[in-house]
N, C-alpha and C positions, 0 to 999 in steps of 0.2 A: 342245706344247699340242695337244690333240686337239679341243677345242671352246671357243669363246668364250661366256662366260656373263655374267650381269649383274654378277658379282663379278670379272670380268677387268679388270686395270688397263690404263691407256693404254700403259704400258711394254711389257706383253706384246703388246698389239694392234699397236703400232708395229713389232714384229719382222717384220711382213708389210707391206712397202712399198705393196702394192696396196690395203691396208685404208684408207690415207689418202684415196684417191679416194672410197670409200664413205662415210667419215666426213664428208668435205667435201660430198657429195651431201645429207646430212642436216643441213647447216649447223651442225655441231658447233662451238660457239664456242671451245672449248679449243685448236683448231688455230692460232688467231691470238693467243691470250692469251700475254702475255710471262711469266707465272708458270708456264706449263705445264711448262717444263723442271725446275722445282723440285718440282712436285706430281705428276708423271706416275706415280711409284711408288705413290701413295696414291689417285689418282683412279680410281674404278671406273666402268665404262661405264653400269651401272644407275643409279648416283647422278647422273651427268651427265645422263642422259636424263630422269630424274625432275625435276631442277632446271629444265631448259630445255624441258620438254614435248615431247621427241623420242620417236617411236614405237620403243620398245625392241625389241618383238617383230620388227618388220620389219628393223630395223637388225641384230639378231643373226642373223636368217635370211640376210641378204645377206653378212654377214661370214663366217659359217660355210660358206656355199656357196663363197665365194671361197678360203678357206684349205684347203678339202678338196682343191683341185687341186694343192696343194703338199705 
């Protein structure tokens, strides 16, 4: 994956262990949800941000800066 976009799923994002720290910083509720294991392949980061009022632009910026290093 070269870039995380609003259409990137949690499954793809979780391939980068350091991304979990950034998601936690934004209080992404999915990290503690018991259903996340079953829904990860379908949950897109853009949809999650829209539902929970999370700043998608800043989140994507931080995630992409972090994965660029790998």
